matplotlib code that plots the C-alpha trace (Angstrom):
import matplotlib.pyplot as plt

x = [4.4, 5.7, 5.9, 7.5, 6.9, 8.7, 8.4, 9.7, 10.3, 11.5, 12.9, 11.7, 13.0, 15.7, 14.8, 15.9, 14.3, 14.1, 11.7, 12.8, 11.3, 11.8, 10.0, 10.1, 8.5, 6.8, 9.2, 12.4, 14.9, 16.0, 18.9, 18.8, 22.5, 24.2, 26.5, 25.5, 23.0, 22.1, 18.4, 18.1, 16.3, 14.2, 13.0, 11.8, 10.2, 8.5, 7.1, 5.6, 4.6, 6.5, 8.0, 5.2, 5.8, 5.1, 4.5, 4.6, 2.8, 3.4, 1.4, 1.5, -0.1, -2.3, -3.4, -2.2, -0.7, 0.8, -1.2, -2.3, -1.3, 1.5, -0.7, -3.1, -0.2, 1.0, -2.5, -2.2, 0.7, 3.7, 6.2, 8.9, 12.1, 13.6, 17.4, 16.9, 15.0, 12.4, 11.7, 9.8, 12.8, 10.7, 8.8, 10.1, 10.9, 7.5, 5.6, 7.3, 6.1, 2.6, 2.5, 3.3, 0.6, -1.9, -4.4, -3.4, -3.7, -4.3, -1.2, 1.3, 3.0, 1.5, 4.1, 3.9, 6.1, 7.5, 8.4, 10.2, 12.1, 13.2, 14.3, 16.1, 17.4, 19.0, 15.6, 14.2, 16.8, 15.9, 12.2, 11.5, 14.3, 13.4, 14.4, 16.9, 18.8, 19.5, 22.6, 22.4, 22.2, 19.5, 17.5, 17.8, 16.5, 13.6, 12.7, 12.5, 10.6, 8.1, 7.5, 7.0, 4.3, 2.3, 2.3, 3.5, 3.8, 6.5, 9.1, 11.3, 14.6, 16.6, 20.3, 20.0, 23.8, 24.6, 26.2, 26.1, 28.8, 30.0, 28.4, 25.1, 25.5, 25.9, 22.7, 20.8, 21.8, 20.5, 17.3, 16.6, 17.4, 14.9, 12.3, 12.6, 12.1, 8.9, 7.6, 8.3, 9.2, 11.9, 13.4, 16.4, 18.6, 22.2, 25.8, 27.4, 27.9, 29.1, 25.9, 23.8, 25.5, 24.7, 20.9, 19.7, 18.4, 18.8, 20.4, 19.2, 21.8, 20.8, 22.9, 21.5, 18.0, 18.2, 18.4, 21.8, 21.6, 19.1, 20.1, 21.3, 24.3, 26.1, 25.5, 26.8, 29.9, 30.4, 30.4, 33.0, 33.0, 29.4, 30.4, 33.4, 31.4, 28.5, 29.5, 33.2, 34.0]
y = [3.5, 6.7, 7.0, 10.1, 10.0, 12.3, 15.4, 18.8, 21.5, 25.1, 27.9, 30.9, 30.2, 27.8, 24.2, 22.1, 18.7, 17.2, 14.2, 12.8, 9.4, 7.7, 4.7, 4.0, 0.6, 0.3, -0.5, 0.5, 3.3, 4.9, 7.4, 10.2, 10.9, 13.6, 16.6, 20.0, 21.6, 18.3, 18.8, 16.5, 19.0, 20.2, 16.7, 16.4, 19.8, 18.8, 15.7, 17.9, 20.4, 23.2, 23.5, 22.9, 20.6, 21.9, 18.5, 14.8, 13.0, 12.1, 9.4, 8.5, 5.3, 5.2, 8.9, 11.5, 14.3, 16.5, 19.7, 19.4, 21.8, 20.7, 20.5, 18.2, 16.0, 15.8, 14.7, 11.7, 10.5, 11.9, 13.5, 16.0, 16.8, 19.9, 20.6, 24.0, 22.4, 25.1, 24.4, 27.1, 28.6, 30.4, 27.3, 24.5, 21.0, 19.8, 22.6, 21.9, 18.3, 19.3, 21.5, 18.5, 16.2, 14.5, 11.8, 8.2, 6.8, 3.3, 1.4, 3.7, 3.6, 6.0, 8.0, 9.5, 12.0, 9.3, 7.1, 10.0, 10.8, 7.1, 7.5, 10.9, 10.9, 14.3, 15.8, 14.1, 15.9, 19.3, 18.9, 22.3, 24.2, 26.5, 25.5, 28.3, 26.9, 23.5, 22.6, 22.1, 18.3, 18.6, 20.9, 18.3, 15.6, 17.9, 18.4, 14.6, 14.1, 16.8, 15.1, 11.7, 13.3, 13.4, 9.6, 9.4, 6.2, 7.7, 10.3, 12.5, 13.4, 16.3, 15.9, 14.4, 14.1, 17.6, 20.1, 18.0, 16.4, 12.9, 11.5, 12.9, 11.5, 8.1, 8.6, 9.7, 6.4, 4.5, 6.4, 5.9, 2.1, 2.0, 3.9, 1.4, -1.5, 0.3, 0.0, 3.5, 4.0, 6.6, 8.7, 10.7, 13.1, 12.8, 13.7, 11.4, 8.1, 6.3, 7.3, 6.1, 2.7, 2.3, 3.1, 2.6, -0.4, 1.4, 4.5, 6.9, 9.2, 12.5, 15.0, 18.3, 17.1, 13.9, 10.3, 8.7, 5.5, 3.4, 0.3, -1.3, 0.1, -3.2, -2.5, 1.0, -0.3, -2.6, 0.3, 2.8, 4.6, 5.7, 6.8, 8.7, 10.4, 11.7, 11.7, 12.6, 16.1]
z = [-7.9, -9.5, -13.3, -14.9, -18.6, -21.1, -19.0, -20.1, -17.5, -17.9, -15.7, -17.7, -21.2, -20.0, -21.0, -17.9, -18.3, -21.7, -22.3, -19.0, -17.9, -14.6, -13.0, -9.3, -8.2, -4.9, -2.0, -3.8, -3.2, -6.4, -6.5, -9.0, -9.7, -11.7, -11.4, -10.1, -12.5, -14.2, -13.2, -10.2, -7.9, -10.8, -11.3, -7.7, -7.9, -11.1, -9.5, -6.7, -9.4, -7.6, -11.0, -13.5, -16.4, -19.8, -21.4, -20.4, -17.6, -14.0, -12.3, -8.6, -7.4, -10.4, -10.2, -12.7, -10.7, -13.4, -13.2, -9.6, -6.9, -4.6, -1.4, -3.3, -4.3, -0.7, 0.4, -1.9, 0.2, -1.6, 0.8, -0.1, 1.8, 0.2, 0.1, 1.7, 4.6, 5.1, 8.7, 10.8, 12.6, 15.2, 16.1, 18.4, 17.2, 18.6, 16.9, 13.6, 13.8, 14.7, 11.6, 9.4, 10.8, 8.5, 9.2, 8.9, 5.3, 4.1, 3.0, 4.7, 8.1, 10.7, 12.5, 15.9, 17.7, 19.9, 16.9, 15.3, 18.4, 18.5, 14.9, 15.6, 19.2, 18.6, 18.1, 21.2, 23.3, 21.7, 21.3, 23.0, 21.1, 18.3, 14.8, 14.5, 17.5, 15.7, 13.8, 10.1, 10.5, 13.1, 10.9, 8.1, 10.6, 11.5, 7.9, 7.4, 10.6, 9.7, 6.3, 8.0, 10.2, 7.1, 6.9, 3.3, 1.3, -0.9, -0.1, -2.3, -0.8, -2.3, -1.6, 2.0, 2.4, 1.2, 3.6, 6.8, 8.9, 8.0, 11.2, 10.2, 6.7, 8.3, 10.4, 7.2, 5.5, 8.5, 8.5, 4.8, 5.2, 8.1, 6.2, 3.4, 5.9, 7.0, 3.5, 2.2, -1.5, -2.0, -4.8, -3.7, -5.7, -4.7, -5.8, -3.2, -5.1, -1.9, -0.1, -3.0, -3.0, 0.7, 0.5, -3.1, -5.1, -8.4, -9.9, -12.6, -14.0, -15.7, -17.5, -18.9, -18.0, -20.0, -18.7, -19.4, -17.3, -15.5, -13.7, -10.4, -8.5, -9.4, -13.1, -12.7, -11.0, -13.9, -16.3, -14.9, -18.2, -17.5, -14.0, -15.3, -18.0, -16.0, -12.3, -12.2, -11.0]

ax = plt.figure().add_subplot(projection="3d")
ax.plot(x, y, z, "-o")
ax.set_aspect("equal")
plt.show()
């Protein structure tokens, strides 16, 4: 469903992604693993063309998206949950959800506010609270819910377990598992290997913007030398 082929991305003169290729089949959850600074977030931003790729090609559902504006990519059904959340802090939970609304799209689940409140009971209780009154975990939930209001068929998650309480991490794992059961395809960047084991079908490890491993979590477990080389602190 998503094909990233030999992309190269830069921040100024800094060469961050180097001929990086990733394939995400429809219906799978793929975890993009690596240390801080490995290029995980840049990979997701490159897919959304928030960071423009200098070479290589990105194809989503058969459409070349490298070179498109981010809002046009979103309209094709590709959702993005950024690490820094970017909710509208002066708007209520309900108003944030309304901002994210897009029409139903063929081949993707159609989400309503009530469905999202069932998925995130914390938000249901605080639907009239402004974003700035929410905890960090609740803001993370709101970011996901707002993305789902766009009825995406594919979602990019940037570090969903980062900086939230363990109980929220557990909820995030349950949410991602449920989204997969609803037919969503997911690529998530993550440092928490345990979290990845719970939710992902496959792992791709990158280091210095280059792919070092691509396989199932069971295959990764069978090669502790790979884990120790690229994921150990």
